[in-house]
MIDOSE-1310 file (N, C-alpha, C; in nm, 2 decimals, decimal comma, always signed):
residues 128
mckm	+8,13/+10,23/+7,62/+8,22/+10,37/+7,63/+8,33/+10,36/+7,46; +8,23/+10,32/+7,41/+8,29/+10,35/+7,24/+8,17/+10,49/+7,20; +8,07/+10,50/+7,27/+8,03/+10,62/+7,27/+8,09/+10,79/+7,30; +8,11/+10,74/+7,44/+8,16/+10,84/+7,51/+8,33/+10,86/+7,42
trgt	+8,41/+10,79/+7,38/+8,51/+10,77/+7,35/+8,50/+10,85/+7,20; +8,38/+10,81/+7,11/+8,37/+10,91/+6,99/+8,32/+11,06/+7,02; +8,25/+11,10/+7,13/+8,22/+11,20/+7,17/+8,32/+11,31/+7,22; +8,42/+11,24/+7,31/+8,56/+11,31/+7,34/+8,64/+11,37/+7,20
vaml	+8,66/+11,25/+7,13/+8,70/+11,25/+6,98/+8,67/+11,37/+6,94; +8,52/+11,37/+6,91/+8,47/+11,47/+6,81/+8,45/+11,62/+6,90; +8,49/+11,64/+7,03/+8,53/+11,75/+7,08/+8,63/+11,82/+7,09; +8,74/+11,71/+7,10/+8,86/+11,71/+7,10/+8,89/+11,79/+6,99
gsfv	+8,84/+11,72/+6,86/+8,86/+11,78/+6,68/+8,81/+11,87/+6,68; +8,69/+11,96/+6,75/+8,64/+12,07/+6,72/+8,72/+12,19/+6,79; +8,78/+12,14/+6,88/+8,86/+12,24/+7,00/+8,97/+12,28/+6,89; +9,04/+12,15/+6,86/+9,15/+12,16/+6,76/+9,12/+12,24/+6,64
fvaa	+9,01/+12,22/+6,57/+8,98/+12,31/+6,45/+8,98/+12,42/+6,47; +8,94/+12,45/+6,56/+8,90/+12,60/+6,63/+9,00/+12,68/+6,70; +9,12/+12,61/+6,76/+9,22/+12,66/+6,74/+9,31/+12,68/+6,62; +9,32/+12,57/+6,54/+9,42/+12,64/+6,43/+9,35/+12,71/+6,35
fsls	+9,21/+12,74/+6,32/+9,17/+12,82/+6,26/+9,20/+12,96/+6,31; +9,20/+12,98/+6,46/+9,21/+13,13/+6,50/+9,37/+13,18/+6,48; +9,43/+13,05/+6,48/+9,59/+13,09/+6,49/+9,56/+13,13/+6,34; +9,59/+13,08/+6,26/+9,57/+13,10/+6,13/+9,55/+13,24/+6,07
tyaq	+9,41/+13,26/+6,15/+9,37/+13,42/+6,09/+9,46/+13,52/+6,18; +9,51/+13,47/+6,34/+9,62/+13,55/+6,38/+9,72/+13,57/+6,37; +9,78/+13,49/+6,26/+9,92/+13,47/+6,17/+9,93/+13,55/+6,05; +9,78/+13,59/+6,00/+9,80/+13,61/+5,93/+9,76/+13,75/+5,92
apap	+9,71/+13,83/+6,06/+9,70/+13,97/+6,08/+9,84/+14,06/+6,04; +9,87/+14,15/+5,98/+10,02/+14,24/+6,01/+9,98/+14,28/+6,19; +10,11/+14,30/+6,20/+10,15/+14,36/+6,34/+10,10/+14,51/+6,34; +10,07/+14,55/+6,48/+10,07/+14,70/+6,43/+10,19/+14,75/+6,43
gska	+10,17/+14,90/+6,33/+10,26/+14,93/+6,31/+10,35/+14,87/+6,17; +10,34/+14,77/+6,15/+10,41/+14,70/+6,02/+10,34/+14,68/+5,91; +10,39/+14,67/+5,78/+10,32/+14,68/+5,66/+10,28/+14,57/+5,59; +10,19/+14,54/+5,56/+10,16/+14,39/+5,50/+10,21/+14,37/+5,39
pgaq	+10,23/+14,30/+5,35/+10,39/+14,22/+5,23/+10,30/+14,27/+5,13; +10,35/+14,32/+5,07/+10,32/+14,41/+4,90/+10,25/+14,50/+4,90; +10,23/+14,57/+5,02/+10,15/+14,69/+5,09/+10,21/+14,79/+5,03; +10,14/+14,92/+4,96/+10,26/+15,02/+4,93/+10,24/+15,10/+5,04
apap	+10,33/+15,21/+5,05/+10,28/+15,32/+5,19/+10,21/+15,42/+5,08; +10,10/+15,46/+5,20/+10,01/+15,57/+5,14/+10,09/+15,65/+5,06; +10,09/+15,75/+4,97/+10,11/+15,85/+4,92/+10,10/+15,96/+5,00; +10,19/+16,07/+5,05/+10,16/+16,15/+5,17/+10,10/+16,29/+5,13
aaap	+10,00/+16,29/+5,18/+9,91/+16,38/+5,16/+9,93/+16,54/+5,14; +9,90/+16,60/+5,02/+9,95/+16,73/+5,01/+9,92/+16,81/+5,07; +10,00/+16,92/+5,11/+9,94/+17,03/+5,21/+9,89/+17,11/+5,14; +9,76/+17,16/+5,21/+9,67/+17,22/+5,14/+9,71/+17,37/+5,03
aqaq	+9,71/+17,39/+4,95/+9,77/+17,51/+4,86/+9,76/+17,63/+4,97; +9,68/+17,65/+5,03/+9,65/+17,80/+5,08/+9,76/+17,78/+5,20; +9,73/+17,67/+5,29/+9,83/+17,69/+5,42/+9,97/+17,68/+5,40; +10,02/+17,81/+5,41/+10,19/+17,78/+5,42/+10,25/+17,76/+5,57
kpes	+10,37/+17,74/+5,58/+10,46/+17,76/+5,67/+10,42/+17,89/+5,77; +10,43/+17,84/+5,91/+10,40/+18,01/+5,97/+10,51/+18,14/+5,93; +10,51/+18,23/+5,99/+10,58/+18,32/+5,92/+10,58/+18,47/+6,06; +10,67/+18,54/+6,08/+10,66/+18,64/+6,13/+10,67/+18,74/+6,14
akge	+10,63/+18,84/+6,17/+10,63/+19,01/+6,16/+10,65/+19,05/+6,29; +10,71/+19,20/+6,24/+10,73/+19,24/+6,39/+10,74/+19,41/+6,38; +10,69/+19,49/+6,43/+10,64/+19,62/+6,42/+10,57/+19,67/+6,52; +10,54/+19,83/+6,49/+10,48/+19,95/+6,59/+10,33/+19,88/+6,56
lksv	+10,23/+19,88/+6,63/+10,12/+19,85/+6,64/+10,02/+19,98/+6,61; +9,95/+19,97/+6,53/+9,90/+20,14/+6,46/+9,74/+20,12/+6,55; +9,67/+19,98/+6,45/+9,55/+20,02/+6,53/+9,49/+19,88/+6,52; +9,37/+19,85/+6,59/+9,27/+19,74/+6,63/+9,16/+19,77/+6,58
daqk	+9,10/+19,70/+6,45/+9,00/+19,70/+6,43/+8,85/+19,57/+6,52; +8,83/+19,59/+6,57/+8,73/+19,46/+6,64/+8,62/+19,40/+6,59; +8,58/+19,54/+6,50/+8,45/+19,47/+6,39/+8,48/+19,37/+6,30; +8,61/+19,43/+6,21/+8,68/+19,32/+6,14/+8,76/+19,21/+6,18
mtlt	+8,81/+19,24/+6,31/+8,88/+19,13/+6,37/+9,02/+19,15/+6,28; +9,08/+19,25/+6,29/+9,19/+19,29/+6,18/+9,30/+19,35/+6,28; +9,37/+19,38/+6,30/+9,51/+19,43/+6,34/+9,61/+19,52/+6,23; +9,67/+19,65/+6,27/+9,76/+19,66/+6,12/+9,86/+19,75/+6,23
lang	+9,98/+19,72/+6,16/+10,16/+19,78/+6,19/+10,15/+19,91/+6,13; +10,24/+19,97/+6,19/+10,27/+20,10/+6,11/+10,31/+20,11/+6,04; +10,36/+20,03/+5,96/+10,41/+19,98/+5,81/+10,32/+19,97/+5,72; +10,20/+19,92/+5,76/+10,09/+19,88/+5,65/+10,03/+19,78/+5,69
qtfq	+10,14/+19,71/+5,71/+10,09/+19,53/+5,72/+9,97/+19,50/+5,81; +9,84/+19,44/+5,73/+9,74/+19,42/+5,82/+9,70/+19,27/+5,83; +9,67/+19,21/+5,99/+9,66/+19,06/+5,97/+9,50/+19,05/+6,02; +9,46/+18,95/+6,04/+9,37/+18,90/+6,09/+9,38/+18,79/+6,17
ysss	+9,27/+18,84/+6,31/+9,28/+18,75/+6,40/+9,16/+18,68/+6,44; +9,16/+18,54/+6,52/+8,99/+18,49/+6,57/+9,00/+18,48/+6,72; +8,93/+18,40/+6,79/+8,92/+18,42/+6,89/+9,03/+18,28/+6,96; +9,07/+18,20/+6,85/+9,20/+18,11/+6,86/+9,33/+18,16/+6,87
tkvt	+9,33/+18,30/+6,80/+9,47/+18,38/+6,83/+9,55/+18,36/+7,00; +9,65/+18,35/+7,03/+9,70/+18,39/+7,15/+9,73/+18,52/+7,16; +9,75/+18,55/+7,25/+9,79/+18,71/+7,29/+9,87/+18,68/+7,42; +10,02/+18,74/+7,40/+10,11/+18,77/+7,52/+10,14/+18,86/+7,53
gaqg	+10,08/+18,98/+7,68/+10,19/+19,07/+7,72/+10,07/+19,18/+7,69; +9,93/+19,16/+7,67/+9,86/+19,22/+7,67/+9,72/+19,17/+7,78; +9,69/+19,24/+7,87/+9,56/+19,16/+7,96/+9,43/+19,19/+7,87; +9,34/+19,07/+7,88/+9,25/+19,08/+7,81/+9,22/+19,01/+7,65
gvag	+9,37/+18,95/+7,59/+9,38/+18,90/+7,53/+9,37/+19,03/+7,38; +9,29/+19,01/+7,28/+9,31/+19,04/+7,18/+9,27/+19,15/+7,17; +9,14/+19,16/+7,28/+9,06/+19,33/+7,29/+9,14/+19,41/+7,36; +9,26/+19,36/+7,46/+9,36/+19,44/+7,54/+9,45/+19,49/+7,45
lasm	+9,47/+19,46/+7,31/+9,55/+19,53/+7,21/+9,48/+19,66/+7,16; +9,33/+19,69/+7,20/+9,31/+19,79/+7,11/+9,38/+19,91/+7,21; +9,41/+19,92/+7,34/+9,44/+20,01/+7,40/+9,62/+20,03/+7,41; +9,69/+19,95/+7,31/+9,83/+19,91/+7,30/+9,87/+19,99/+7,19
sgre	+9,85/+20,06/+7,11/+9,85/+20,12/+7,01/+10,03/+20,18/+7,03; +10,11/+20,20/+6,92/+10,24/+20,28/+6,95/+10,36/+20,19/+7,04; +10,29/+20,04/+7,06/+10,38/+19,94/+7,12/+10,44/+19,84/+7,01; +10,53/+19,77/+7,05/+10,60/+19,68/+6,95/+10,52/+19,55/+6,99
vtid	+10,50/+19,48/+6,87/+10,46/+19,31/+6,87/+10,53/+19,29/+6,75; +10,52/+19,14/+6,77/+10,53/+19,05/+6,75/+10,43/+18,93/+6,69; +10,40/+18,90/+6,55/+10,30/+18,83/+6,54/+10,33/+18,72/+6,45; +10,32/+18,58/+6,49/+10,33/+18,51/+6,44/+10,20/+18,46/+6,29
fetk	+10,20/+18,44/+6,20/+10,12/+18,45/+6,10/+10,12/+18,35/+6,00; +9,97/+18,25/+5,96/+10,00/+18,17/+5,88/+9,92/+18,25/+5,70; +10,00/+18,26/+5,60/+9,92/+18,28/+5,45/+9,82/+18,21/+5,43; +9,71/+18,25/+5,40/+9,60/+18,14/+5,35/+9,53/+18,22/+5,27
gadr	+9,58/+18,24/+5,12/+9,52/+18,28/+5,02/+9,61/+18,42/+5,02; +9,53/+18,51/+4,99/+9,59/+18,69/+5,04/+9,58/+18,72/+5,17; +9,50/+18,65/+5,27/+9,47/+18,67/+5,41/+9,63/+18,64/+5,50; +9,64/+18,75/+5,58/+9,77/+18,68/+5,67/+9,63/+18,68/+5,83
iatm	+9,69/+18,53/+5,83/+9,62/+18,50/+5,98/+9,69/+18,50/+6,10; +9,69/+18,59/+6,17/+9,74/+18,60/+6,33/+9,73/+18,46/+6,40; +9,82/+18,36/+6,47/+9,81/+18,25/+6,52/+9,84/+18,32/+6,65; +9,96/+18,39/+6,70/+10,03/+18,39/+6,81/+10,07/+18,58/+6,81
itve	+10,03/+18,64/+6,90/+10,06/+18,77/+6,89/+10,12/+18,81/+7,07; +10,27/+18,90/+7,04/+10,33/+18,90/+7,12/+10,36/+19,06/+7,15; +10,35/+19,12/+7,30/+10,37/+19,27/+7,30/+10,48/+19,27/+7,39; +10,57/+19,34/+7,30/+10,67/+19,35/+7,36/+10,66/+19,46/+7,45
aekk	+10,74/+19,43/+7,61/+10,74/+19,48/+7,74/+10,77/+19,67/+7,71; +10,68/+19,74/+7,78/+10,69/+19,92/+7,72/+10,84/+19,93/+7,79; +10,92/+19,99/+7,71/+11,07/+20,05/+7,76/+11,02/+20,17/+7,86; +11,13/+20,15/+7,95/+11,12/+20,24/+8,06/+11,23/+20,39/+7,99
């Protein structure tokens, strides 16, 4: 009987030790979304110097150069576009713009260095 009691006590003691260790580890872990005591918030990441806030330009579409992936407005402003540029109001996406010279367009773009990158091009409905 003495051996059985020792074994039971040893087993219970081991269980209590593991449970206490697990709970203390759990209690020390920070809750999701909370900050650990004494921890400082990370400094906000500086926006890349090239990327600017989105801008917009409106004017008459003069030309589209598919080789250089650029489009030019009648006022001389030139914009680059990419396969990710969204186009509304023209069939065939950016390729469809080539046949729309003279139409009013609105171009949402970002300035990266000296380049103006079109993110969205909206072709205005043809005036009747």
